[in-house]
N, CA, C and O atoms as a GROMACS GRO file, in nm:
protein
  600
    1MET      N    1  -2.276  -1.649   2.822
    1MET     CA    2  -2.189  -1.684   2.714
    1MET      C    3  -2.106  -1.798   2.744
    1MET      O    4  -2.025  -1.748   2.822
    2THR      N    5  -2.071  -1.931   2.731
    2THR     CA    6  -2.001  -2.029   2.727
    2THR      C    7  -1.853  -1.968   2.729
    2THR      O    8  -1.823  -1.880   2.648
    3SER      N    9  -1.731  -2.035   2.853
    3SER     CA   10  -1.630  -2.004   2.808
    3SER      C   11  -1.550  -2.045   2.671
    3SER      O   12  -1.455  -1.978   2.628
    4THR      N   13  -1.592  -2.145   2.618
    4THR     CA   14  -1.599  -2.180   2.478
    4THR      C   15  -1.573  -2.049   2.388
    4THR      O   16  -1.468  -2.009   2.338
    5ALA      N   17  -1.717  -1.990   2.384
    5ALA     CA   18  -1.744  -1.906   2.367
    5ALA      C   19  -1.640  -1.774   2.348
    5ALA      O   20  -1.598  -1.720   2.246
    6LEU      N   21  -1.619  -1.750   2.475
    6LEU     CA   22  -1.495  -1.647   2.542
    6LEU      C   23  -1.379  -1.674   2.425
    6LEU      O   24  -1.356  -1.615   2.320
    7ARG      N   25  -1.301  -1.818   2.503
    7ARG     CA   26  -1.154  -1.803   2.414
    7ARG      C   27  -1.206  -1.774   2.266
    7ARG      O   28  -1.144  -1.681   2.214
    8SER      N   29  -1.318  -1.837   2.175
    8SER     CA   30  -1.277  -1.770   2.054
    8SER      C   31  -1.298  -1.674   2.057
    8SER      O   32  -1.208  -1.628   1.987
    9LEU      N   33  -1.360  -1.590   2.090
    9LEU     CA   34  -1.376  -1.424   2.089
    9LEU      C   35  -1.210  -1.360   2.126
    9LEU      O   36  -1.155  -1.266   2.068
   10ALA      N   37  -1.170  -1.422   2.213
   10ALA     CA   38  -1.023  -1.425   2.258
   10ALA      C   39  -0.882  -1.428   2.170
   10ALA      O   40  -0.773  -1.373   2.190
   11ARG      N   41  -0.932  -1.521   2.060
   11ARG     CA   42  -0.809  -1.573   2.018
   11ARG      C   43  -0.775  -1.461   1.910
   11ARG      O   44  -0.653  -1.462   1.901
   12PRO      N   45  -0.812  -1.393   1.850
   12PRO     CA   46  -0.803  -1.295   1.744
   12PRO      C   47  -0.722  -1.182   1.831
   12PRO      O   48  -0.611  -1.138   1.799
   13LEU      N   49  -0.803  -1.140   1.956
   13LEU     CA   50  -0.710  -1.049   2.051
   13LEU      C   51  -0.538  -1.099   2.037
   13LEU      O   52  -0.447  -1.028   1.996
   14VAL      N   53  -0.531  -1.213   2.074
   14VAL     CA   54  -0.423  -1.238   2.096
   14VAL      C   55  -0.355  -1.296   1.989
   14VAL      O   56  -0.239  -1.313   2.026
   15THR      N   57  -0.373  -1.350   1.833
   15THR     CA   58  -0.301  -1.254   1.758
   15THR      C   59  -0.293  -1.101   1.714
   15THR      O   60  -0.195  -1.037   1.676
   16PHE      N   61  -0.390  -1.072   1.726
   16PHE     CA   62  -0.374  -0.890   1.709
   16PHE      C   63  -0.258  -0.862   1.776
   16PHE      O   64  -0.176  -0.800   1.708
   17LEU      N   65  -0.218  -0.892   1.906
   17LEU     CA   66  -0.115  -0.844   1.982
   17LEU      C   67   0.028  -0.883   1.941
   17LEU      O   68   0.134  -0.821   1.938
   18ALA      N   69  -0.003  -0.989   1.914
   18ALA     CA   70   0.136  -1.074   1.824
   18ALA      C   71   0.183  -1.019   1.713
   18ALA      O   72   0.302  -1.006   1.684
   19VAL      N   73   0.068  -0.977   1.632
   19VAL     CA   74   0.083  -0.895   1.518
   19VAL      C   75   0.165  -0.719   1.543
   19VAL      O   76   0.259  -0.670   1.480
   20LEU      N   77   0.089  -0.661   1.651
   20LEU     CA   78   0.134  -0.565   1.699
   20LEU      C   79   0.314  -0.531   1.756
   20LEU      O   80   0.402  -0.447   1.737
   21LEU      N   81   0.294  -0.651   1.831
   21LEU     CA   82   0.472  -0.649   1.866
   21LEU      C   83   0.564  -0.705   1.728
   21LEU      O   84   0.682  -0.679   1.704
   22THR      N   85   0.509  -0.754   1.680
   22THR     CA   86   0.610  -0.798   1.505
   22THR      C   87   0.636  -0.701   1.446
   22THR      O   88   0.728  -0.710   1.364
   23LEU      N   89   0.593  -0.622   1.456
   23LEU     CA   90   0.552  -0.445   1.392
   23LEU      C   91   0.603  -0.381   1.492
   23LEU      O   92   0.532  -0.280   1.487
   24GLY      N   93   0.687  -0.361   1.598
   24GLY     CA   94   0.782  -0.301   1.663
   24GLY      C   95   0.657  -0.233   1.766
   24GLY      O   96   0.655  -0.111   1.779
   25ALA      N   97   0.586  -0.293   1.815
   25ALA     CA   98   0.474  -0.172   1.927
   25ALA      C   99   0.566  -0.242   2.087
   25ALA      O  100   0.564  -0.358   2.127
   26SER      N  101   0.604  -0.180   2.119
   26SER     CA  102   0.655  -0.127   2.272
   26SER      C  103   0.619  -0.269   2.348
   26SER      O  104   0.563  -0.223   2.448
   27PRO      N  105   0.616  -0.397   2.362
   27PRO     CA  106   0.520  -0.398   2.494
   27PRO      C  107   0.588  -0.368   2.637
   27PRO      O  108   0.516  -0.395   2.733
   28VAL      N  109   0.703  -0.321   2.664
   28VAL     CA  110   0.712  -0.237   2.777
   28VAL      C  111   0.625  -0.122   2.814
   28VAL      O  112   0.569  -0.106   2.922
   29ALA      N  113   0.622  -0.026   2.688
   29ALA     CA  114   0.560   0.054   2.713
   29ALA      C  115   0.471   0.106   2.844
   29ALA      O  116   0.494   0.208   2.909
   30GLU      N  117   0.365   0.014   2.865
   30GLU     CA  118   0.321  -0.001   2.968
   30GLU      C  119   0.338  -0.168   3.030
   30GLU      O  120   0.451  -0.209   3.053
   31SER      N  121   0.225  -0.250   3.052
   31SER     CA  122   0.278  -0.351   3.171
   31SER      C  123   0.128  -0.455   3.046
   31SER      O  124   0.010  -0.444   3.082
   32PRO      N  125   0.154  -0.525   2.937
   32PRO     CA  126   0.056  -0.604   2.863
   32PRO      C  127   0.084  -0.730   2.983
   32PRO      O  128  -0.010  -0.757   3.058
   33VAL      N  129   0.179  -0.786   2.994
   33VAL     CA  130   0.187  -0.915   3.043
   33VAL      C  131   0.105  -0.917   3.174
   33VAL      O  132   0.016  -1.002   3.185
   34ALA      N  133   0.135  -0.809   3.299
   34ALA     CA  134   0.078  -0.757   3.374
   34ALA      C  135  -0.079  -0.797   3.336
   34ALA      O  136  -0.136  -0.893   3.388
   35ASP      N  137  -0.130  -0.723   3.254
   35ASP     CA  138  -0.261  -0.679   3.229
   35ASP      C  139  -0.316  -0.846   3.190
   35ASP      O  140  -0.395  -0.908   3.261
   36ALA      N  141  -0.258  -0.895   3.070
   36ALA     CA  142  -0.281  -1.046   3.076
   36ALA      C  143  -0.316  -1.116   3.166
   36ALA      O  144  -0.426  -1.169   3.157
   37ALA      N  145  -0.242  -1.138   3.272
   37ALA     CA  146  -0.213  -1.237   3.378
   37ALA      C  147  -0.324  -1.202   3.500
   37ALA      O  148  -0.381  -1.280   3.576
   38GLN      N  149  -0.338  -1.001   3.487
   38GLN     CA  150  -0.465  -0.996   3.563
   38GLN      C  151  -0.602  -1.021   3.586
   38GLN      O  152  -0.673  -1.020   3.686
   39ASP      N  153  -0.628  -1.054   3.412
   39ASP     CA  154  -0.749  -1.100   3.386
   39ASP      C  155  -0.733  -1.240   3.370
   39ASP      O  156  -0.819  -1.285   3.293
   40GLY      N  157  -0.642  -1.341   3.422
   40GLY     CA  158  -0.609  -1.485   3.429
   40GLY      C  159  -0.604  -1.520   3.241
   40GLY      O  160  -0.690  -1.594   3.193
   41ASP      N  161  -0.541  -1.483   3.190
   41ASP     CA  162  -0.535  -1.520   2.997
   41ASP      C  163  -0.393  -1.558   2.991
   41ASP      O  164  -0.308  -1.478   2.952
   42ALA      N  165  -0.368  -1.671   3.026
   42ALA     CA  166  -0.250  -1.790   3.042
   42ALA      C  167  -0.235  -1.767   2.874
   42ALA      O  168  -0.176  -1.662   2.847
   43GLU      N  169  -0.259  -1.812   2.809
   43GLU     CA  170  -0.274  -1.789   2.656
   43GLU      C  171  -0.188  -1.664   2.623
   43GLU      O  172  -0.077  -1.669   2.571
   44ALA      N  173  -0.258  -1.542   2.663
   44ALA     CA  174  -0.185  -1.387   2.587
   44ALA      C  175  -0.064  -1.430   2.678
   44ALA      O  176   0.021  -1.487   2.610
   45VAL      N  177  -0.038  -1.423   2.774
   45VAL     CA  178   0.025  -1.408   2.902
   45VAL      C  179   0.194  -1.494   2.778
   45VAL      O  180   0.295  -1.433   2.742
   46VAL      N  181   0.166  -1.612   2.754
   46VAL     CA  182   0.262  -1.660   2.699
   46VAL      C  183   0.268  -1.627   2.573
   46VAL      O  184   0.391  -1.620   2.572
   47GLN      N  185   0.238  -1.601   2.467
   47GLN     CA  186   0.219  -1.491   2.366
   47GLN      C  187   0.289  -1.359   2.360
   47GLN      O  188   0.342  -1.321   2.256
   48LEU      N  189   0.289  -1.275   2.489
   48LEU     CA  190   0.311  -1.169   2.477
   48LEU      C  191   0.480  -1.227   2.495
   48LEU      O  192   0.573  -1.193   2.422
   49LEU      N  193   0.492  -1.336   2.628
   49LEU     CA  194   0.632  -1.376   2.662
   49LEU      C  195   0.726  -1.374   2.562
   49LEU      O  196   0.831  -1.311   2.553
   50ARG      N  197   0.645  -1.493   2.450
   50ARG     CA  198   0.733  -1.543   2.330
   50ARG      C  199   0.757  -1.458   2.226
   50ARG      O  200   0.818  -1.512   2.133
   51GLN      N  201   0.725  -1.325   2.207
   51GLN     CA  202   0.724  -1.175   2.149
   51GLN      C  203   0.843  -1.100   2.219
   51GLN      O  204   0.908  -1.007   2.172
   52GLY      N  205   0.854  -1.148   2.315
   52GLY     CA  206   0.978  -1.064   2.372
   52GLY      C  207   0.927  -0.967   2.493
   52GLY      O  208   1.002  -0.881   2.538
   53ALA      N  209   0.797  -0.985   2.541
   53ALA     CA  210   0.744  -0.867   2.646
   53ALA      C  211   0.804  -0.913   2.758
   53ALA      O  212   0.834  -1.022   2.809
   54ASP      N  213   0.815  -0.767   2.786
   54ASP     CA  214   0.904  -0.762   2.968
   54ASP      C  215   0.831  -0.851   3.070
   54ASP      O  216   0.728  -0.805   3.121
   55ALA      N  217   0.882  -1.002   3.114
   55ALA     CA  218   0.775  -1.041   3.242
   55ALA      C  219   0.792  -0.957   3.363
   55ALA      O  220   0.745  -0.978   3.475
   56ASN      N  221   0.851  -0.879   3.333
   56ASN     CA  222   0.887  -0.760   3.524
   56ASN      C  223   0.810  -0.638   3.466
   56ASN      O  224   0.789  -0.541   3.538
   57ALA      N  225   0.777  -0.640   3.364
   57ALA     CA  226   0.687  -0.455   3.365
   57ALA      C  227   0.587  -0.444   3.475
   57ALA      O  228   0.496  -0.526   3.479
   58ALA      N  229   0.594  -0.365   3.550
   58ALA     CA  230   0.474  -0.333   3.654
   58ALA      C  231   0.410  -0.210   3.605
   58ALA      O  232   0.449  -0.116   3.535
   59GLN      N  233   0.268  -0.246   3.678
   59GLN     CA  234   0.157  -0.170   3.659
   59GLN      C  235   0.213  -0.049   3.715
   59GLN      O  236   0.334  -0.030   3.730
   60PRO      N  237   0.088   0.061   3.755
   60PRO     CA  238   0.132   0.154   3.828
   60PRO      C  239   0.146   0.138   3.971
   60PRO      O  240   0.137   0.226   4.056
   61ASP      N  241   0.157   0.078   3.978
   61ASP     CA  242   0.110   0.046   4.172
   61ASP      C  243   0.234  -0.095   4.159
   61ASP      O  244   0.227  -0.143   4.272
   62GLY      N  245   0.280  -0.132   4.125
   62GLY     CA  246   0.370  -0.181   4.112
   62GLY      C  247   0.312  -0.347   4.067
   62GLY      O  248   0.396  -0.421   4.017
   63MET      N  249   0.236  -0.374   4.078
   63MET     CA  250   0.157  -0.517   4.062
   63MET      C  251   0.261  -0.568   3.917
   63MET      O  252   0.266  -0.513   3.807
   64THR      N  253   0.315  -0.656   3.951
   64THR     CA  254   0.357  -0.761   3.780
   64THR      C  255   0.312  -0.846   3.770
   64THR      O  256   0.257  -0.876   3.876
   65ALA      N  257   0.298  -0.930   3.680
   65ALA     CA  258   0.237  -1.028   3.604
   65ALA      C  259   0.256  -1.149   3.724
   65ALA      O  260   0.182  -1.244   3.751
   66LEU      N  261   0.336  -1.123   3.762
   66LEU     CA  262   0.355  -1.278   3.895
   66LEU      C  263   0.279  -1.214   4.008
   66LEU      O  264   0.197  -1.272   4.080
   67HIS      N  265   0.314  -1.090   4.018
   67HIS     CA  266   0.183  -1.059   4.161
   67HIS      C  267   0.063  -1.109   4.125
   67HIS      O  268  -0.017  -1.172   4.195
   68TRP      N  269   0.056  -1.072   3.993
   68TRP     CA  270  -0.111  -1.131   3.974
   68TRP      C  271  -0.132  -1.272   4.006
   68TRP      O  272  -0.202  -1.313   4.099
   69ALA      N  273  -0.049  -1.364   3.900
   69ALA     CA  274  -0.057  -1.468   3.896
   69ALA      C  275  -0.081  -1.539   4.038
   69ALA      O  276  -0.131  -1.650   4.056
   70ALA      N  277  -0.037  -1.457   4.126
   70ALA     CA  278   0.029  -1.536   4.316
   70ALA      C  279  -0.121  -1.460   4.309
   70ALA      O  280  -0.190  -1.561   4.322
   71THR      N  281  -0.183  -1.388   4.301
   71THR     CA  282  -0.307  -1.309   4.385
   71THR      C  283  -0.457  -1.408   4.316
   71THR      O  284  -0.563  -1.422   4.376
   72ARG      N  285  -0.429  -1.457   4.199
   72ARG     CA  286  -0.514  -1.543   4.162
   72ARG      C  287  -0.517  -1.657   4.154
   72ARG      O  288  -0.616  -1.723   4.121
   73GLY      N  289  -0.414  -1.695   4.181
   73GLY     CA  290  -0.353  -1.855   4.251
   73GLY      C  291  -0.315  -1.932   4.125
   73GLY      O  292  -0.326  -2.055   4.134
   74ASP      N  293  -0.282  -1.894   4.036
   74ASP     CA  294  -0.306  -1.889   3.879
   74ASP      C  295  -0.135  -1.974   3.831
   74ASP      O  296  -0.044  -1.917   3.772
   75ALA      N  297  -0.136  -2.129   3.882
   75ALA     CA  298   0.028  -2.192   3.866
   75ALA      C  299   0.054  -2.187   3.775
   75ALA      O  300   0.173  -2.166   3.752
   76GLU      N  301  -0.032  -2.202   3.673
   76GLU     CA  302   0.014  -2.197   3.488
   76GLU      C  303   0.074  -2.081   3.518
   76GLU      O  304   0.164  -2.105   3.598
   77ILE      N  305   0.067  -1.958   3.491
   77ILE     CA  306   0.080  -1.875   3.444
   77ILE      C  307   0.219  -1.823   3.534
   77ILE      O  308   0.327  -1.781   3.493
   78ALA      N  309   0.183  -1.837   3.632
   78ALA     CA  310   0.317  -1.826   3.734
   78ALA      C  311   0.438  -1.894   3.696
   78ALA      O  312   0.555  -1.859   3.712
   79GLU      N  313   0.387  -2.004   3.639
   79GLU     CA  314   0.543  -2.125   3.605
   79GLU      C  315   0.595  -2.056   3.460
   79GLU      O  316   0.714  -2.047   3.430
   80ALA      N  317   0.508  -2.020   3.395
   80ALA     CA  318   0.560  -1.935   3.286
   80ALA      C  319   0.617  -1.834   3.306
   80ALA      O  320   0.727  -1.814   3.256
   81LEU      N  321   0.548  -1.729   3.395
   81LEU     CA  322   0.668  -1.626   3.435
   81LEU      C  323   0.796  -1.662   3.512
   81LEU      O  324   0.901  -1.608   3.476
   82VAL      N  325   0.798  -1.725   3.588
   82VAL     CA  326   0.914  -1.796   3.665
   82VAL      C  327   1.063  -1.840   3.503
   82VAL      O  328   1.182  -1.810   3.492
   83TYR      N  329   0.966  -1.918   3.414
   83TYR     CA  330   1.066  -1.970   3.345
   83TYR      C  331   1.081  -1.869   3.274
   83TYR      O  332   1.195  -1.875   3.228
   84ALA      N  333   1.021  -1.765   3.233
   84ALA     CA  334   1.107  -1.641   3.143
   84ALA      C  335   1.152  -1.564   3.216
   84ALA      O  336   1.197  -1.457   3.173
   85GLY      N  337   1.152  -1.599   3.366
   85GLY     CA  338   1.255  -1.472   3.442
   85GLY      C  339   1.215  -1.397   3.501
   85GLY      O  340   1.282  -1.300   3.537
   86ALA      N  341   1.051  -1.421   3.543
   86ALA     CA  342   1.018  -1.310   3.610
   86ALA      C  343   1.073  -1.313   3.765
   86ALA      O  344   1.118  -1.418   3.810
   87THR      N  345   1.068  -1.190   3.847
   87THR     CA  346   1.176  -1.189   3.950
   87THR      C  347   1.066  -1.204   4.053
   87THR      O  348   0.982  -1.114   4.054
   88VAL      N  349   1.055  -1.280   4.120
   88VAL     CA  350   1.028  -1.368   4.251
   88VAL      C  351   1.002  -1.238   4.366
   88VAL      O  352   0.891  -1.214   4.413
   89ARG      N  353   1.117  -1.167   4.400
   89ARG     CA  354   1.110  -1.051   4.496
   89ARG      C  355   1.107  -0.976   4.487
   89ARG      O  356   1.179  -0.898   4.549
   90ALA      N  357   0.990  -0.928   4.372
   90ALA     CA  358   0.966  -0.759   4.337
   90ALA      C  359   0.836  -0.735   4.441
   90ALA      O  360   0.747  -0.808   4.485
   91LYS      N  361   0.875  -0.578   4.460
   91LYS     CA  362   0.791  -0.541   4.550
   91LYS      C  363   0.713  -0.443   4.476
   91LYS      O  364   0.751  -0.362   4.392
   92THR      N  365   0.534  -0.480   4.549
   92THR     CA  366   0.428  -0.355   4.508
   92THR      C  367   0.516  -0.207   4.546
   92THR      O  368   0.613  -0.199   4.621
   93ARG      N  369   0.466  -0.125   4.487
   93ARG     CA  370   0.478   0.022   4.511
   93ARG      C  371   0.402   0.083   4.657
   93ARG      O  372   0.445   0.168   4.734
   94LEU      N  373   0.281   0.010   4.662
   94LEU     CA  374   0.184  -0.020   4.774
   94LEU      C  375   0.205  -0.077   4.850
   94LEU      O  376   0.131  -0.168   4.813
   95GLY      N  377   0.258  -0.125   4.966
   95GLY     CA  378   0.225  -0.209   5.065
   95GLY      C  379   0.386  -0.281   5.067
   95GLY      O  380   0.445  -0.325   5.166
   96GLY      N  381   0.432  -0.277   4.930
   96GLY     CA  382   0.569  -0.349   4.986
   96GLY      C  383   0.571  -0.491   4.915
   96GLY      O  384   0.675  -0.550   4.887
   97TYR      N  385   0.448  -0.536   4.891
   97TYR     CA  386   0.395  -0.691   4.899
   97TYR      C  387   0.486  -0.803   4.802
   97TYR      O  388   0.472  -0.768   4.685
   98THR      N  389   0.552  -0.895   4.810
   98THR     CA  390   0.602  -0.970   4.670
   98THR      C  391   0.518  -1.068   4.650
   98THR      O  392   0.465  -1.101   4.757
   99PRO      N  393   0.478  -1.137   4.548
   99PRO     CA  394   0.450  -1.236   4.515
   99PRO      C  395   0.408  -1.329   4.581
   99PRO      O  396   0.298  -1.381   4.561
  100LEU      N  397   0.509  -1.372   4.689
  100LEU     CA  398   0.447  -1.447   4.791
  100LEU      C  399   0.380  -1.407   4.902
  100LEU      O  400   0.290  -1.481   4.939
  101HIS      N  401   0.403  -1.296   4.974
  101HIS     CA  402   0.269  -1.193   5.020
  101HIS      C  403   0.147  -1.262   4.973
  101HIS      O  404   0.056  -1.311   5.039
  102LEU      N  405   0.164  -1.255   4.845
  102LEU     CA  406  -0.004  -1.262   4.775
  102LEU      C  407  -0.017  -1.391   4.766
  102LEU      O  408  -0.138  -1.414   4.779
  103ALA      N  409   0.030  -1.472   4.754
  103ALA     CA  410   0.003  -1.611   4.738
  103ALA      C  411  -0.008  -1.669   4.822
  103ALA      O  412  -0.084  -1.764   4.807
  104ALA      N  413   0.049  -1.656   4.941
  104ALA     CA  414   0.007  -1.652   5.085
  104ALA      C  415  -0.159  -1.617   5.130
  104ALA      O  416  -0.250  -1.686   5.174
  105ARG      N  417  -0.139  -1.431   5.084
  105ARG     CA  418  -0.303  -1.402   5.124
  105ARG      C  419  -0.424  -1.481   5.020
  105ARG      O  420  -0.546  -1.469   5.032
  106SER      N  421  -0.370  -1.539   4.946
  106SER     CA  422  -0.491  -1.579   4.869
  106SER      C  423  -0.498  -1.738   4.931
  106SER      O  424  -0.598  -1.807   4.914
  107GLY      N  425  -0.366  -1.792   5.013
  107GLY     CA  426  -0.403  -1.928   5.074
  107GLY      C  427  -0.378  -2.057   4.884
  107GLY      O  428  -0.462  -2.137   4.841
  108ASN      N  429  -0.298  -2.038   4.848
  108ASN     CA  430  -0.238  -2.086   4.745
  108ASN      C  431  -0.130  -2.163   4.756
  108ASN      O  432  -0.021  -2.109   4.739
  109GLU      N  433  -0.136  -2.300   4.784
  109GLU     CA  434   0.005  -2.337   4.822
  109GLU      C  435   0.121  -2.356   4.705
  109GLU      O  436   0.242  -2.336   4.710
  110SER      N  437   0.025  -2.410   4.581
  110SER     CA  438   0.083  -2.454   4.514
  110SER      C  439   0.201  -2.328   4.431
  110SER      O  440   0.319  -2.336   4.396
  111VAL      N  441   0.092  -2.215   4.425
  111VAL     CA  442   0.156  -2.100   4.429
  111VAL      C  443   0.306  -2.073   4.455
  111VAL      O  444   0.406  -2.056   4.384
  112ALA      N  445   0.275  -2.078   4.594
  112ALA     CA  446   0.344  -1.994   4.681
  112ALA      C  447   0.523  -2.120   4.685
  112ALA      O  448   0.640  -2.084   4.674
  113ARG      N  449   0.457  -2.284   4.706
  113ARG     CA  450   0.584  -2.355   4.683
  113ARG      C  451   0.694  -2.277   4.539
  113ARG      O  452   0.804  -2.224   4.548
  114LEU      N  453   0.593  -2.302   4.401
  114LEU     CA  454   0.679  -2.266   4.318
  114LEU      C  455   0.762  -2.119   4.355
  114LEU      O  456   0.881  -2.092   4.342
  115LEU      N  457   0.654  -2.043   4.403
  115LEU     CA  458   0.781  -1.913   4.420
  115LEU      C  459   0.919  -1.931   4.504
  115LEU      O  460   1.031  -1.908   4.459
  116LEU      N  461   0.891  -1.974   4.627
  116LEU     CA  462   0.986  -2.040   4.722
  116LEU      C  463   1.116  -2.133   4.613
  116LEU      O  464   1.238  -2.123   4.615
  117ASP      N  465   1.039  -2.207   4.538
  117ASP     CA  466   1.148  -2.332   4.442
  117ASP      C  467   1.208  -2.206   4.408
  117ASP      O  468   1.311  -2.182   4.471
  118ALA      N  469   1.166  -2.105   4.312
  118ALA     CA  470   1.249  -2.006   4.242
  118ALA      C  471   1.331  -1.911   4.352
  118ALA      O  472   1.404  -1.834   4.289
  119GLY      N  473   1.337  -1.901   4.422
  119GLY     CA  474   1.440  -1.808   4.523
  119GLY      C  475   1.344  -1.716   4.626
  119GLY      O  476   1.401  -1.651   4.713
  120ALA      N  477   1.193  -1.712   4.615
  120ALA     CA  478   1.138  -1.604   4.700
  120ALA      C  479   1.167  -1.613   4.837
  120ALA      O  480   1.183  -1.723   4.890
  121ASP      N  481   1.176  -1.503   4.902
  121ASP     CA  482   1.207  -1.503   5.028
  121ASP      C  483   1.056  -1.489   5.141
  121ASP      O  484   0.967  -1.404   5.144
  122PRO      N  485   1.079  -1.619   5.228
  122PRO     CA  486   0.966  -1.622   5.313
  122PRO      C  487   0.976  -1.556   5.430
  122PRO      O  488   0.890  -1.573   5.516
  123ASP      N  489   1.127  -1.436   5.461
  123ASP     CA  490   1.118  -1.316   5.561
  123ASP      C  491   1.094  -1.211   5.502
  123ASP      O  492   1.098  -1.104   5.564
  124ALA      N  493   1.070  -1.215   5.397
  124ALA     CA  494   1.066  -1.049   5.328
  124ALA      C  495   0.912  -0.974   5.403
  124ALA      O  496   0.806  -1.028   5.436
  125LEU      N  497   0.952  -0.849   5.409
  125LEU     CA  498   0.871  -0.726   5.461
  125LEU      C  499   0.801  -0.705   5.401
  125LEU      O  500   0.833  -0.702   5.282
  126SER      N  501   0.676  -0.680   5.432
  126SER     CA  502   0.601  -0.585   5.403
  126SER      C  503   0.620  -0.443   5.436
  126SER      O  504   0.698  -0.431   5.531
  127SER      N  505   0.584  -0.351   5.399
  127SER     CA  506   0.632  -0.180   5.409
  127SER      C  507   0.537  -0.163   5.532
  127SER      O  508   0.532  -0.050   5.581
  128THR      N  509   0.460  -0.263   5.589
  128THR     CA  510   0.378  -0.258   5.760
  128THR      C  511   0.455  -0.351   5.858
  128THR      O  512   0.434  -0.350   5.979
  129GLY      N  513   0.565  -0.446   5.785
  129GLY     CA  514   0.652  -0.529   5.889
  129GLY      C  515   0.568  -0.668   5.854
  129GLY      O  516   0.617  -0.769   5.904
  130VAL      N  517   0.478  -0.682   5.796
  130VAL     CA  518   0.427  -0.828   5.816
  130VAL      C  519   0.503  -0.919   5.658
  130VAL      O  520   0.558  -0.890   5.552
  131THR      N  521   0.462  -1.028   5.728
  131THR     CA  522   0.525  -1.139   5.634
  131THR      C  523   0.462  -1.261   5.578
  131THR      O  524   0.366  -1.311   5.636
  132ALA      N  525   0.504  -1.304   5.484
  132ALA     CA  526   0.432  -1.401   5.392
  132ALA      C  527   0.347  -1.521   5.540
  132ALA      O  528   0.225  -1.537   5.527
  133ILE      N  529   0.382  -1.557   5.602
  133ILE     CA  530   0.359  -1.662   5.716
  133ILE      C  531   0.229  -1.546   5.788
  133ILE      O  532   0.121  -1.595   5.820
  134HIS      N  533   0.247  -1.427   5.803
  134HIS     CA  534   0.128  -1.327   5.855
  134HIS      C  535   0.024  -1.358   5.757
  134HIS      O  536  -0.083  -1.334   5.814
  135PHE      N  537   0.001  -1.403   5.633
  135PHE     CA  538  -0.087  -1.379   5.556
  135PHE      C  539  -0.146  -1.524   5.528
  135PHE      O  540  -0.267  -1.541   5.522
  136ALA      N  541  -0.064  -1.616   5.514
  136ALA     CA  542  -0.098  -1.747   5.528
  136ALA      C  543  -0.176  -1.775   5.656
  136ALA      O  544  -0.282  -1.838   5.652
  137ALA      N  545  -0.129  -1.733   5.763
  137ALA     CA  546  -0.203  -1.774   5.891
  137ALA      C  547  -0.346  -1.711   5.928
  137ALA      O  548  -0.428  -1.746   6.012
  138GLU      N  549  -0.347  -1.606   5.838
  138GLU     CA  550  -0.474  -1.481   5.886
  138GLU      C  551  -0.573  -1.569   5.746
  138GLU      O  552  -0.695  -1.577   5.757
  139ALA      N  553  -0.525  -1.608   5.662
  139ALA     CA  554  -0.604  -1.727   5.534
  139ALA      C  555  -0.632  -1.824   5.558
  139ALA      O  556  -0.679  -1.898   5.471
  140ASN      N  557  -0.612  -1.869   5.707
  140ASN     CA  558  -0.563  -2.048   5.742
  140ASN      C  559  -0.578  -2.145   5.642
  140ASN      O  560  -0.662  -2.233   5.625
  141ALA      N  561  -0.458  -2.103   5.567
  141ALA     CA  562  -0.406  -2.177   5.485
  141ALA      C  563  -0.260  -2.282   5.565
  141ALA      O  564  -0.143  -2.244   5.572
  142PRO      N  565  -0.303  -2.384   5.605
  142PRO     CA  566  -0.197  -2.460   5.662
  142PRO      C  567  -0.093  -2.487   5.570
  142PRO      O  568   0.021  -2.448   5.595
  143GLY      N  569  -0.123  -2.564   5.443
  143GLY     CA  570  -0.033  -2.578   5.370
  143GLY      C  571   0.092  -2.469   5.333
  143GLY      O  572   0.214  -2.476   5.319
  144VAL      N  573  -0.007  -2.369   5.326
  144VAL     CA  574   0.108  -2.263   5.272
  144VAL      C  575   0.233  -2.232   5.380
  144VAL      O  576   0.350  -2.245   5.344
  145VAL      N  577   0.194  -2.189   5.523
  145VAL     CA  578   0.234  -2.201   5.706
  145VAL      C  579   0.329  -2.367   5.652
  145VAL      O  580   0.448  -2.374   5.682
  146ASP      N  581   0.291  -2.436   5.608
  146ASP     CA  582   0.387  -2.517   5.618
  146ASP      C  583   0.509  -2.534   5.532
  146ASP      O  584   0.617  -2.584   5.565
  147ALA      N  585   0.472  -2.479   5.401
  147ALA     CA  586   0.559  -2.474   5.294
  147ALA      C  587   0.660  -2.354   5.305
  147ALA      O  588   0.744  -2.339   5.216
  148LEU      N  589   0.655  -2.273   5.408
  148LEU     CA  590   0.688  -2.149   5.415
  148LEU      C  591   0.827  -2.185   5.590
  148LEU      O  592   0.929  -2.123   5.618
  149VAL      N  593   0.773  -2.285   5.650
  149VAL     CA  594   0.843  -2.277   5.777
  149VAL      C  595   0.923  -2.420   5.718
  149VAL      O  596   0.961  -2.491   5.812
  150ALA      N  597   0.946  -2.461   5.616
  150ALA     CA  598   0.969  -2.622   5.587
  150ALA      C  599   1.146  -2.561   5.529
  150ALA      O  600   1.229  -2.642   5.488
   0.00000   0.00000   0.00000
């Protein structure tokens, strides 16, 4: 199945989600924005945010939509989330990772720079005492290292 066909199949779902939210479904009860970001579905993320879904709602492990955007290296979703007020210093329940830790671990310079510009702490420690620069070095991501030490 082509990506165009998949997008065609996804459009009714996005519309359905918007209708549910309009009718009063709670976008906070779980984490629909995080779920959409985990799937890399920028259209659903934006639609959910427009309908008032919580940009900071976390999955049970503490992963927010911004954590997923950072993990996936998805600058489009990350930018939409930052614009919507997503917390750049949020930590996961497991490991205490910030979105910047995960962007560094994935070696994604553009998302790391976006997070830093939005106020992410380059010196934040995970629960094991690791900083983003450790992850960037491990990922062999010199652009991320440069962004972190700038």
